[in-house]
PyMOL Python script that loads the backbone (N, CA, C, O; Angstrom):
from pymol import cmd

cmd.read_pdbstr("""\
ATOM      1  N   UNK A   1     -16.451   6.695  -8.739  1.00  0.00           N
ATOM      2  CA  UNK A   1     -15.104   6.153  -8.806  1.00  0.00           C
ATOM      3  C   UNK A   1     -15.059   4.820  -9.552  1.00  0.00           C
ATOM      4  O   UNK A   1     -13.988   4.360  -9.948  1.00  0.00           O
ATOM      5  N   UNK A   2     -16.209   4.212  -9.738  1.00  0.00           N
ATOM      6  CA  UNK A   2     -16.214   2.898 -10.394  1.00  0.00           C
ATOM      7  C   UNK A   2     -15.657   2.937 -11.818  1.00  0.00           C
ATOM      8  O   UNK A   2     -14.916   2.028 -12.192  1.00  0.00           O
ATOM      9  N   UNK A   3     -15.983   3.961 -12.636  1.00  0.00           N
ATOM     10  CA  UNK A   3     -15.358   4.011 -13.969  1.00  0.00           C
ATOM     11  C   UNK A   3     -13.833   4.128 -13.887  1.00  0.00           C
ATOM     12  O   UNK A   3     -13.113   3.512 -14.673  1.00  0.00           O
ATOM     13  N   UNK A   4     -13.353   4.915 -12.939  1.00  0.00           N
ATOM     14  CA  UNK A   4     -11.900   5.049 -12.764  1.00  0.00           C
ATOM     15  C   UNK A   4     -11.299   3.725 -12.308  1.00  0.00           C
ATOM     16  O   UNK A   4     -10.205   3.353 -12.730  1.00  0.00           O
ATOM     17  N   UNK A   5     -12.012   3.028 -11.455  1.00  0.00           N
ATOM     18  CA  UNK A   5     -11.537   1.727 -10.965  1.00  0.00           C
ATOM     19  C   UNK A   5     -11.395   0.738 -12.125  1.00  0.00           C
ATOM     20  O   UNK A   5     -10.414  -0.004 -12.195  1.00  0.00           O
ATOM     21  N   UNK A   6     -12.369   0.729 -13.028  1.00  0.00           N
ATOM     22  CA  UNK A   6     -12.319  -0.178 -14.179  1.00  0.00           C
ATOM     23  C   UNK A   6     -11.134   0.157 -15.084  1.00  0.00           C
ATOM     24  O   UNK A   6     -10.454  -0.742 -15.577  1.00  0.00           O
ATOM     25  N   UNK A   7     -10.889   1.439 -15.300  1.00  0.00           N
ATOM     26  CA  UNK A   7      -9.752   1.860 -16.124  1.00  0.00           C
ATOM     27  C   UNK A   7      -8.427   1.504 -15.455  1.00  0.00           C
ATOM     28  O   UNK A   7      -7.495   1.040 -16.111  1.00  0.00           O
ATOM     29  N   UNK A   8      -8.355   1.724 -14.156  1.00  0.00           N
ATOM     30  CA  UNK A   8      -7.139   1.376 -13.418  1.00  0.00           C
ATOM     31  C   UNK A   8      -6.894  -0.124 -13.482  1.00  0.00           C
ATOM     32  O   UNK A   8      -5.758  -0.562 -13.665  1.00  0.00           O
ATOM     33  N   UNK A   9      -7.947  -0.908 -13.333  1.00  0.00           N
ATOM     34  CA  UNK A   9      -7.816  -2.369 -13.393  1.00  0.00           C
ATOM     35  C   UNK A   9      -7.254  -2.810 -14.743  1.00  0.00           C
ATOM     36  O   UNK A   9      -6.408  -3.701 -14.805  1.00  0.00           O
ATOM     37  N   UNK A  10      -7.719  -2.192 -15.813  1.00  0.00           N
ATOM     38  CA  UNK A  10      -7.202  -2.538 -17.146  1.00  0.00           C
ATOM     39  C   UNK A  10      -5.718  -2.202 -17.262  1.00  0.00           C
ATOM     40  O   UNK A  10      -4.929  -2.999 -17.771  1.00  0.00           O
ATOM     41  N   UNK A  11      -5.350  -1.025 -16.791  1.00  0.00           N
ATOM     42  CA  UNK A  11      -3.948  -0.599 -16.876  1.00  0.00           C
ATOM     43  C   UNK A  11      -3.043  -1.491 -16.029  1.00  0.00           C
ATOM     44  O   UNK A  11      -1.949  -1.858 -16.458  1.00  0.00           O
ATOM     45  N   UNK A  12      -3.494  -1.831 -14.849  1.00  0.00           N
ATOM     46  CA  UNK A  12      -2.679  -2.682 -13.970  1.00  0.00           C
ATOM     47  C   UNK A  12      -2.567  -4.086 -14.541  1.00  0.00           C
ATOM     48  O   UNK A  12      -1.499  -4.696 -14.489  1.00  0.00           O
ATOM     49  N   UNK A  13      -3.653  -4.596 -15.080  1.00  0.00           N
ATOM     50  CA  UNK A  13      -3.624  -5.944 -15.658  1.00  0.00           C
ATOM     51  C   UNK A  13      -2.656  -6.015 -16.835  1.00  0.00           C
ATOM     52  O   UNK A  13      -2.049  -7.058 -17.078  1.00  0.00           O
ATOM     53  N   UNK A  14      -2.511  -4.926 -17.556  1.00  0.00           N
ATOM     54  CA  UNK A  14      -1.618  -4.894 -18.715  1.00  0.00           C
ATOM     55  C   UNK A  14      -0.153  -4.685 -18.321  1.00  0.00           C
ATOM     56  O   UNK A  14       0.734  -4.694 -19.174  1.00  0.00           O
ATOM     57  N   UNK A  15       0.087  -4.499 -17.041  1.00  0.00           N
ATOM     58  CA  UNK A  15       1.438  -4.231 -16.543  1.00  0.00           C
ATOM     59  C   UNK A  15       2.011  -5.480 -15.888  1.00  0.00           C
ATOM     60  O   UNK A  15       1.332  -6.149 -15.109  1.00  0.00           O
ATOM     61  N   UNK A  16       3.257  -5.789 -16.207  1.00  0.00           N
ATOM     62  CA  UNK A  16       3.928  -6.933 -15.593  1.00  0.00           C
ATOM     63  C   UNK A  16       4.453  -6.537 -14.224  1.00  0.00           C
ATOM     64  O   UNK A  16       5.165  -5.542 -14.084  1.00  0.00           O
ATOM     65  N   UNK A  17       4.103  -7.305 -13.234  1.00  0.00           N
ATOM     66  CA  UNK A  17       4.602  -7.103 -11.877  1.00  0.00           C
ATOM     67  C   UNK A  17       5.508  -8.276 -11.537  1.00  0.00           C
ATOM     68  O   UNK A  17       5.142  -9.429 -11.763  1.00  0.00           O
ATOM     69  N   UNK A  18       6.674  -7.993 -11.003  1.00  0.00           N
ATOM     70  CA  UNK A  18       7.578  -9.036 -10.533  1.00  0.00           C
ATOM     71  C   UNK A  18       7.419  -9.199  -9.029  1.00  0.00           C
ATOM     72  O   UNK A  18       6.873  -8.327  -8.354  1.00  0.00           O
ATOM     73  N   UNK A  19       7.894 -10.307  -8.516  1.00  0.00           N
ATOM     74  CA  UNK A  19       7.876 -10.513  -7.076  1.00  0.00           C
ATOM     75  C   UNK A  19       8.812  -9.489  -6.438  1.00  0.00           C
ATOM     76  O   UNK A  19       9.975  -9.391  -6.829  1.00  0.00           O
ATOM     77  N   UNK A  20       8.321  -8.728  -5.466  1.00  0.00           N
ATOM     78  CA  UNK A  20       9.172  -7.701  -4.860  1.00  0.00           C
ATOM     79  C   UNK A  20      10.281  -8.317  -4.006  1.00  0.00           C
ATOM     80  O   UNK A  20      10.156  -9.443  -3.524  1.00  0.00           O
ATOM     81  N   UNK A  21      11.366  -7.564  -3.827  1.00  0.00           N
ATOM     82  CA  UNK A  21      12.468  -8.054  -2.996  1.00  0.00           C
ATOM     83  C   UNK A  21      12.184  -7.837  -1.510  1.00  0.00           C
ATOM     84  O   UNK A  21      12.862  -8.408  -0.655  1.00  0.00           O
ATOM     85  N   UNK A  22      11.195  -7.021  -1.209  1.00  0.00           N
ATOM     86  CA  UNK A  22      10.753  -6.843   0.174  1.00  0.00           C
ATOM     87  C   UNK A  22       9.225  -6.753   0.152  1.00  0.00           C
ATOM     88  O   UNK A  22       8.639  -6.428  -0.881  1.00  0.00           O
ATOM     89  N   UNK A  23       8.585  -7.036   1.274  1.00  0.00           N
ATOM     90  CA  UNK A  23       7.121  -6.992   1.300  1.00  0.00           C
ATOM     91  C   UNK A  23       6.582  -5.597   0.974  1.00  0.00           C
ATOM     92  O   UNK A  23       7.210  -4.584   1.280  1.00  0.00           O
ATOM     93  N   UNK A  24       5.422  -5.574   0.357  1.00  0.00           N
ATOM     94  CA  UNK A  24       4.721  -4.329   0.052  1.00  0.00           C
ATOM     95  C   UNK A  24       3.528  -4.250   0.999  1.00  0.00           C
ATOM     96  O   UNK A  24       2.713  -5.170   1.065  1.00  0.00           O
ATOM     97  N   UNK A  25       3.436  -3.149   1.726  1.00  0.00           N
ATOM     98  CA  UNK A  25       2.297  -2.943   2.627  1.00  0.00           C
ATOM     99  C   UNK A  25       1.282  -2.084   1.895  1.00  0.00           C
ATOM    100  O   UNK A  25       1.606  -1.000   1.410  1.00  0.00           O
ATOM    101  N   UNK A  26       0.057  -2.572   1.818  1.00  0.00           N
ATOM    102  CA  UNK A  26      -0.983  -1.862   1.087  1.00  0.00           C
ATOM    103  C   UNK A  26      -2.118  -1.487   2.032  1.00  0.00           C
ATOM    104  O   UNK A  26      -2.502  -2.267   2.904  1.00  0.00           O
ATOM    105  N   UNK A  27      -2.644  -0.286   1.846  1.00  0.00           N
ATOM    106  CA  UNK A  27      -3.658   0.246   2.751  1.00  0.00           C
ATOM    107  C   UNK A  27      -4.928  -0.591   2.834  1.00  0.00           C
ATOM    108  O   UNK A  27      -5.618  -0.565   3.853  1.00  0.00           O
ATOM    109  N   UNK A  28      -5.238  -1.313   1.803  1.00  0.00           N
ATOM    110  CA  UNK A  28      -6.499  -2.063   1.789  1.00  0.00           C
ATOM    111  C   UNK A  28      -6.457  -3.282   2.712  1.00  0.00           C
ATOM    112  O   UNK A  28      -7.494  -3.704   3.222  1.00  0.00           O
ATOM    113  N   UNK A  29      -5.269  -3.850   2.930  1.00  0.00           N
ATOM    114  CA  UNK A  29      -5.142  -5.027   3.795  1.00  0.00           C
ATOM    115  C   UNK A  29      -4.405  -4.737   5.090  1.00  0.00           C
ATOM    116  O   UNK A  29      -4.551  -5.478   6.062  1.00  0.00           O
ATOM    117  N   UNK A  30      -3.625  -3.684   5.117  1.00  0.00           N
ATOM    118  CA  UNK A  30      -2.780  -3.340   6.270  1.00  0.00           C
ATOM    119  C   UNK A  30      -1.830  -4.479   6.618  1.00  0.00           C
ATOM    120  O   UNK A  30      -1.490  -4.680   7.784  1.00  0.00           O
ATOM    121  N   UNK A  31      -1.405  -5.217   5.606  1.00  0.00           N
ATOM    122  CA  UNK A  31      -0.488  -6.332   5.849  1.00  0.00           C
ATOM    123  C   UNK A  31       0.543  -6.414   4.732  1.00  0.00           C
ATOM    124  O   UNK A  31       0.399  -5.799   3.675  1.00  0.00           O
ATOM    125  N   UNK A  32       1.589  -7.194   5.000  1.00  0.00           N
ATOM    126  CA  UNK A  32       2.661  -7.372   4.026  1.00  0.00           C
ATOM    127  C   UNK A  32       2.205  -8.306   2.912  1.00  0.00           C
ATOM    128  O   UNK A  32       1.592  -9.343   3.166  1.00  0.00           O
ATOM    129  N   UNK A  33       2.511  -7.927   1.681  1.00  0.00           N
ATOM    130  CA  UNK A  33       2.133  -8.725   0.519  1.00  0.00           C
ATOM    131  C   UNK A  33       3.367  -8.903  -0.362  1.00  0.00           C
ATOM    132  O   UNK A  33       4.128  -7.959  -0.577  1.00  0.00           O
ATOM    133  N   UNK A  34       3.559 -10.124  -0.872  1.00  0.00           N
ATOM    134  CA  UNK A  34       4.677 -10.376  -1.785  1.00  0.00           C
ATOM    135  C   UNK A  34       4.228 -10.989  -3.111  1.00  0.00           C
ATOM    136  O   UNK A  34       5.008 -11.049  -4.062  1.00  0.00           O
ATOM    137  N   UNK A  35       2.994 -11.437  -3.177  1.00  0.00           N
ATOM    138  CA  UNK A  35       2.490 -12.052  -4.406  1.00  0.00           C
ATOM    139  C   UNK A  35       2.101 -10.966  -5.413  1.00  0.00           C
ATOM    140  O   UNK A  35       1.242 -10.135  -5.118  1.00  0.00           O
ATOM    141  N   UNK A  36       2.718 -10.961  -6.594  1.00  0.00           N
ATOM    142  CA  UNK A  36       2.422  -9.916  -7.579  1.00  0.00           C
ATOM    143  C   UNK A  36       0.941  -9.804  -7.945  1.00  0.00           C
ATOM    144  O   UNK A  36       0.437  -8.697  -8.135  1.00  0.00           O
ATOM    145  N   UNK A  37       0.249 -10.918  -8.046  1.00  0.00           N
ATOM    146  CA  UNK A  37      -1.174 -10.863  -8.398  1.00  0.00           C
ATOM    147  C   UNK A  37      -1.999 -10.238  -7.280  1.00  0.00           C
ATOM    148  O   UNK A  37      -2.944  -9.494  -7.541  1.00  0.00           O
ATOM    149  N   UNK A  38      -1.645 -10.539  -6.044  1.00  0.00           N
ATOM    150  CA  UNK A  38      -2.353  -9.937  -4.908  1.00  0.00           C
ATOM    151  C   UNK A  38      -2.067  -8.435  -4.833  1.00  0.00           C
ATOM    152  O   UNK A  38      -2.955  -7.645  -4.511  1.00  0.00           O
ATOM    153  N   UNK A  39      -0.841  -8.052  -5.129  1.00  0.00           N
ATOM    154  CA  UNK A  39      -0.493  -6.627  -5.155  1.00  0.00           C
ATOM    155  C   UNK A  39      -1.344  -5.911  -6.197  1.00  0.00           C
ATOM    156  O   UNK A  39      -1.870  -4.830  -5.933  1.00  0.00           O
ATOM    157  N   UNK A  40      -1.481  -6.501  -7.367  1.00  0.00           N
ATOM    158  CA  UNK A  40      -2.313  -5.910  -8.423  1.00  0.00           C
ATOM    159  C   UNK A  40      -3.761  -5.747  -7.960  1.00  0.00           C
ATOM    160  O   UNK A  40      -4.354  -4.679  -8.113  1.00  0.00           O
ATOM    161  N   UNK A  41      -4.321  -6.812  -7.396  1.00  0.00           N
ATOM    162  CA  UNK A  41      -5.709  -6.763  -6.922  1.00  0.00           C
ATOM    163  C   UNK A  41      -5.890  -5.672  -5.869  1.00  0.00           C
ATOM    164  O   UNK A  41      -6.868  -4.925  -5.892  1.00  0.00           O
ATOM    165  N   UNK A  42      -4.937  -5.593  -4.953  1.00  0.00           N
ATOM    166  CA  UNK A  42      -5.041  -4.607  -3.882  1.00  0.00           C
ATOM    167  C   UNK A  42      -4.910  -3.179  -4.391  1.00  0.00           C
ATOM    168  O   UNK A  42      -5.561  -2.276  -3.865  1.00  0.00           O
ATOM    169  N   UNK A  43      -4.085  -2.962  -5.397  1.00  0.00           N
ATOM    170  CA  UNK A  43      -3.962  -1.618  -5.968  1.00  0.00           C
ATOM    171  C   UNK A  43      -5.297  -1.135  -6.518  1.00  0.00           C
ATOM    172  O   UNK A  43      -5.663   0.028  -6.348  1.00  0.00           O
ATOM    173  N   UNK A  44      -6.011  -2.020  -7.168  1.00  0.00           N
ATOM    174  CA  UNK A  44      -7.333  -1.660  -7.697  1.00  0.00           C
ATOM    175  C   UNK A  44      -8.303  -1.419  -6.545  1.00  0.00           C
ATOM    176  O   UNK A  44      -9.054  -0.443  -6.554  1.00  0.00           O
ATOM    177  N   UNK A  45      -8.287  -2.302  -5.563  1.00  0.00           N
ATOM    178  CA  UNK A  45      -9.198  -2.178  -4.421  1.00  0.00           C
ATOM    179  C   UNK A  45      -8.944  -0.894  -3.631  1.00  0.00           C
ATOM    180  O   UNK A  45      -9.883  -0.292  -3.110  1.00  0.00           O
ATOM    181  N   UNK A  46      -7.690  -0.475  -3.540  1.00  0.00           N
ATOM    182  CA  UNK A  46      -7.345   0.718  -2.763  1.00  0.00           C
ATOM    183  C   UNK A  46      -7.978   1.985  -3.306  1.00  0.00           C
ATOM    184  O   UNK A  46      -8.132   2.963  -2.574  1.00  0.00           O
ATOM    185  N   UNK A  47      -8.343   1.983  -4.561  1.00  0.00           N
ATOM    186  CA  UNK A  47      -8.934   3.183  -5.149  1.00  0.00           C
ATOM    187  C   UNK A  47     -10.240   3.562  -4.457  1.00  0.00           C
ATOM    188  O   UNK A  47     -10.552   4.746  -4.333  1.00  0.00           O
ATOM    189  N   UNK A  48     -11.001   2.576  -4.009  1.00  0.00           N
ATOM    190  CA  UNK A  48     -12.302   2.855  -3.409  1.00  0.00           C
ATOM    191  C   UNK A  48     -12.432   2.373  -1.968  1.00  0.00           C
ATOM    192  O   UNK A  48     -13.467   2.597  -1.340  1.00  0.00           O
ATOM    193  N   UNK A  49     -11.411   1.722  -1.434  1.00  0.00           N
ATOM    194  CA  UNK A  49     -11.471   1.207  -0.064  1.00  0.00           C
ATOM    195  C   UNK A  49     -10.976   2.263   0.924  1.00  0.00           C
ATOM    196  O   UNK A  49     -10.219   3.159   0.551  1.00  0.00           O
ATOM    197  N   UNK A  50     -11.404   2.156   2.178  1.00  0.00           N
ATOM    198  CA  UNK A  50     -10.884   3.074   3.197  1.00  0.00           C
ATOM    199  C   UNK A  50      -9.376   2.893   3.372  1.00  0.00           C
ATOM    200  O   UNK A  50      -8.850   1.792   3.205  1.00  0.00           O
ATOM    201  N   UNK A  51      -8.694   3.973   3.708  1.00  0.00           N
ATOM    202  CA  UNK A  51      -7.257   3.919   3.974  1.00  0.00           C
ATOM    203  C   UNK A  51      -7.059   3.436   5.411  1.00  0.00           C
ATOM    204  O   UNK A  51      -7.575   4.030   6.358  1.00  0.00           O
ATOM    205  N   UNK A  52      -6.317   2.367   5.548  1.00  0.00           N
ATOM    206  CA  UNK A  52      -6.052   1.778   6.873  1.00  0.00           C
ATOM    207  C   UNK A  52      -4.617   2.121   7.289  1.00  0.00           C
ATOM    208  O   UNK A  52      -3.813   1.236   7.581  1.00  0.00           O
ATOM    209  N   UNK A  53      -4.318   3.415   7.308  1.00  0.00           N
ATOM    210  CA  UNK A  53      -2.955   3.876   7.547  1.00  0.00           C
ATOM    211  C   UNK A  53      -2.468   3.490   8.941  1.00  0.00           C
ATOM    212  O   UNK A  53      -1.375   2.943   9.088  1.00  0.00           O
ATOM    213  N   UNK A  54      -3.268   3.772   9.957  1.00  0.00           N
ATOM    214  CA  UNK A  54      -2.850   3.458  11.328  1.00  0.00           C
ATOM    215  C   UNK A  54      -2.611   1.970  11.491  1.00  0.00           C
ATOM    216  O   UNK A  54      -1.602   1.566  12.069  1.00  0.00           O
ATOM    217  N   UNK A  55      -3.526   1.143  10.988  1.00  0.00           N
ATOM    218  CA  UNK A  55      -3.356  -0.309  11.084  1.00  0.00           C
ATOM    219  C   UNK A  55      -2.112  -0.766  10.327  1.00  0.00           C
ATOM    220  O   UNK A  55      -1.403  -1.667  10.775  1.00  0.00           O
ATOM    221  N   UNK A  56      -1.853  -0.144   9.185  1.00  0.00           N
ATOM    222  CA  UNK A  56      -0.672  -0.498   8.396  1.00  0.00           C
ATOM    223  C   UNK A  56       0.600  -0.176   9.167  1.00  0.00           C
ATOM    224  O   UNK A  56       1.523  -0.991   9.201  1.00  0.00           O
ATOM    225  N   UNK A  57       0.664   0.996   9.786  1.00  0.00           N
ATOM    226  CA  UNK A  57       1.848   1.375  10.567  1.00  0.00           C
ATOM    227  C   UNK A  57       2.053   0.429  11.747  1.00  0.00           C
ATOM    228  O   UNK A  57       3.177   0.006  12.019  1.00  0.00           O
ATOM    229  N   UNK A  58       0.971   0.097  12.445  1.00  0.00           N
ATOM    230  CA  UNK A  58       1.075  -0.844  13.572  1.00  0.00           C
ATOM    231  C   UNK A  58       1.588  -2.203  13.101  1.00  0.00           C
ATOM    232  O   UNK A  58       2.413  -2.823  13.772  1.00  0.00           O
ATOM    233  N   UNK A  59       1.104  -2.665  11.956  1.00  0.00           N
ATOM    234  CA  UNK A  59       1.540  -3.964  11.437  1.00  0.00           C
ATOM    235  C   UNK A  59       3.008  -3.924  11.038  1.00  0.00           C
ATOM    236  O   UNK A  59       3.752  -4.869  11.302  1.00  0.00           O
ATOM    237  N   UNK A  60       3.423  -2.843  10.409  1.00  0.00           N
ATOM    238  CA  UNK A  60       4.825  -2.725  10.013  1.00  0.00           C
ATOM    239  C   UNK A  60       5.741  -2.753  11.235  1.00  0.00           C
ATOM    240  O   UNK A  60       6.776  -3.420  11.226  1.00  0.00           O
ATOM    241  N   UNK A  61       5.362  -2.034  12.274  1.00  0.00           N
ATOM    242  CA  UNK A  61       6.158  -2.035  13.506  1.00  0.00           C
ATOM    243  C   UNK A  61       6.165  -3.427  14.122  1.00  0.00           C
ATOM    244  O   UNK A  61       7.210  -3.895  14.574  1.00  0.00           O
ATOM    245  N   UNK A  62       5.011  -4.097  14.148  1.00  0.00           N
ATOM    246  CA  UNK A  62       4.938  -5.465  14.677  1.00  0.00           C
ATOM    247  C   UNK A  62       5.808  -6.423  13.871  1.00  0.00           C
ATOM    248  O   UNK A  62       6.331  -7.397  14.413  1.00  0.00           O
ATOM    249  N   UNK A  63       5.964  -6.147  12.581  1.00  0.00           N
ATOM    250  CA  UNK A  63       6.789  -6.987  11.707  1.00  0.00           C
ATOM    251  C   UNK A  63       8.276  -6.631  11.784  1.00  0.00           C
ATOM    252  O   UNK A  63       9.096  -7.233  11.090  1.00  0.00           O
ATOM    253  N   UNK A  64       8.621  -5.659  12.622  1.00  0.00           N
ATOM    254  CA  UNK A  64      10.024  -5.324  12.826  1.00  0.00           C
ATOM    255  C   UNK A  64      10.560  -4.159  12.029  1.00  0.00           C
ATOM    256  O   UNK A  64      11.760  -3.885  12.068  1.00  0.00           O
ATOM    257  N   UNK A  65       9.696  -3.465  11.306  1.00  0.00           N
ATOM    258  CA  UNK A  65      10.155  -2.292  10.559  1.00  0.00           C
ATOM    259  C   UNK A  65      10.496  -1.201  11.576  1.00  0.00           C
ATOM    260  O   UNK A  65       9.695  -0.896  12.460  1.00  0.00           O
ATOM    261  N   UNK A  66      11.680  -0.622  11.446  1.00  0.00           N
ATOM    262  CA  UNK A  66      12.100   0.389  12.420  1.00  0.00           C
ATOM    263  C   UNK A  66      12.450   1.731  11.789  1.00  0.00           C
ATOM    264  O   UNK A  66      12.658   2.710  12.506  1.00  0.00           O
ATOM    265  N   UNK A  67      12.518   1.793  10.475  1.00  0.00           N
ATOM    266  CA  UNK A  67      12.840   3.048   9.807  1.00  0.00           C
ATOM    267  C   UNK A  67      11.801   3.395   8.763  1.00  0.00           C
ATOM    268  O   UNK A  67      11.356   2.534   8.004  1.00  0.00           O
ATOM    269  N   UNK A  68      11.420   4.653   8.728  1.00  0.00           N
ATOM    270  CA  UNK A  68      10.422   5.125   7.776  1.00  0.00           C
ATOM    271  C   UNK A  68      10.959   6.370   7.084  1.00  0.00           C
ATOM    272  O   UNK A  68      11.629   7.189   7.713  1.00  0.00           O
ATOM    273  N   UNK A  69      10.673   6.519   5.802  1.00  0.00           N
ATOM    274  CA  UNK A  69      11.079   7.690   5.040  1.00  0.00           C
ATOM    275  C   UNK A  69       9.843   8.328   4.435  1.00  0.00           C
ATOM    276  O   UNK A  69       9.097   7.677   3.703  1.00  0.00           O
ATOM    277  N   UNK A  70       9.627   9.591   4.737  1.00  0.00           N
ATOM    278  CA  UNK A  70       8.496  10.316   4.168  1.00  0.00           C
ATOM    279  C   UNK A  70       8.988  11.110   2.968  1.00  0.00           C
ATOM    280  O   UNK A  70       9.942  11.881   3.073  1.00  0.00           O
ATOM    281  N   UNK A  71       8.336  10.919   1.833  1.00  0.00           N
ATOM    282  CA  UNK A  71       8.717  11.602   0.603  1.00  0.00           C
ATOM    283  C   UNK A  71       7.654  12.649   0.290  1.00  0.00           C
ATOM    284  O   UNK A  71       6.458  12.358   0.314  1.00  0.00           O
ATOM    285  N   UNK A  72       8.089  13.843   0.004  1.00  0.00           N
ATOM    286  CA  UNK A  72       7.151  14.902  -0.327  1.00  0.00           C
ATOM    287  C   UNK A  72       7.258  16.049   0.652  1.00  0.00           C
ATOM    288  O   UNK A  72       8.058  16.008   1.587  1.00  0.00           O
ATOM    289  N   UNK A  73       6.444  17.082   0.437  1.00  0.00           N
ATOM    290  CA  UNK A  73       6.519  18.256   1.305  1.00  0.00           C
ATOM    291  C   UNK A  73       5.948  17.972   2.696  1.00  0.00           C
ATOM    292  O   UNK A  73       5.006  17.194   2.849  1.00  0.00           O
ATOM    293  N   UNK A  74       6.520  18.600   3.673  1.00  0.00           N
ATOM    294  CA  UNK A  74       6.008  18.471   5.031  1.00  0.00           C
ATOM    295  C   UNK A  74       6.468  17.210   5.730  1.00  0.00           C
ATOM    296  O   UNK A  74       7.130  16.348   5.151  1.00  0.00           O
ATOM    297  N   UNK A  75       6.092  17.133   7.002  1.00  0.00           N
ATOM    298  CA  UNK A  75       6.477  15.986   7.828  1.00  0.00           C
ATOM    299  C   UNK A  75       5.288  15.500   8.653  1.00  0.00           C
ATOM    300  O   UNK A  75       5.459  15.062   9.790  1.00  0.00           O
ATOM    301  N   UNK A  76       4.104  15.575   8.094  1.00  0.00           N
ATOM    302  CA  UNK A  76       2.897  15.189   8.813  1.00  0.00           C
ATOM    303  C   UNK A  76       2.920  13.713   9.185  1.00  0.00           C
ATOM    304  O   UNK A  76       2.693  13.364  10.343  1.00  0.00           O
ATOM    305  N   UNK A  77       3.190  12.849   8.221  1.00  0.00           N
ATOM    306  CA  UNK A  77       3.174  11.409   8.491  1.00  0.00           C
ATOM    307  C   UNK A  77       4.290  11.015   9.447  1.00  0.00           C
ATOM    308  O   UNK A  77       4.106  10.140  10.292  1.00  0.00           O
ATOM    309  N   UNK A  78       5.443  11.656   9.318  1.00  0.00           N
ATOM    310  CA  UNK A  78       6.564  11.375  10.210  1.00  0.00           C
ATOM    311  C   UNK A  78       6.165  11.646  11.665  1.00  0.00           C
ATOM    312  O   UNK A  78       6.497  10.868  12.560  1.00  0.00           O
ATOM    313  N   UNK A  79       5.465  12.730  11.889  1.00  0.00           N
ATOM    314  CA  UNK A  79       4.999  13.052  13.234  1.00  0.00           C
ATOM    315  C   UNK A  79       4.004  12.032  13.745  1.00  0.00           C
ATOM    316  O   UNK A  79       4.026  11.687  14.927  1.00  0.00           O
ATOM    317  N   UNK A  80       3.134  11.543  12.883  1.00  0.00           N
ATOM    318  CA  UNK A  80       2.152  10.539  13.293  1.00  0.00           C
ATOM    319  C   UNK A  80       2.814   9.210  13.633  1.00  0.00           C
ATOM    320  O   UNK A  80       2.383   8.524  14.560  1.00  0.00           O
ATOM    321  N   UNK A  81       3.854   8.842  12.897  1.00  0.00           N
ATOM    322  CA  UNK A  81       4.556   7.584  13.172  1.00  0.00           C
ATOM    323  C   UNK A  81       5.207   7.647  14.545  1.00  0.00           C
ATOM    324  O   UNK A  81       5.223   6.651  15.269  1.00  0.00           O
ATOM    325  N   UNK A  82       5.741   8.799  14.910  1.00  0.00           N
ATOM    326  CA  UNK A  82       6.406   8.948  16.206  1.00  0.00           C
ATOM    327  C   UNK A  82       5.441   8.744  17.360  1.00  0.00           C
ATOM    328  O   UNK A  82       5.843   8.279  18.427  1.00  0.00           O
ATOM    329  N   UNK A  83       4.166   9.087  17.161  1.00  0.00           N
ATOM    330  CA  UNK A  83       3.166   8.909  18.213  1.00  0.00           C
ATOM    331  C   UNK A  83       2.916   7.445  18.426  1.00  0.00           C
ATOM    332  O   UNK A  83       2.103   7.074  19.273  1.00  0.00           O
TER     333      UNK A  83
END
""", "prot")
cmd.dss("prot")
cmd.show_as("cartoon", "prot")
cmd.util.cbc("prot")
cmd.orient("prot")
């Protein structure tokens, strides 16, 4: 995955990121991020880091997030959030 990580890093670095209007939760940190440079770094790190989905959901709920939308086929994640 390291060659893919290097290519992804180049593509992300060449892309302009603006400060988001709401926090972005990323699996690599399981926390809210608003700094565009940190978001870029985390996107690259997520390619090879473990997915911290459960920790991310717990943090979002602790931060007051009360609504979730699952995009795509099925409702697997929606069922997990309810638990």
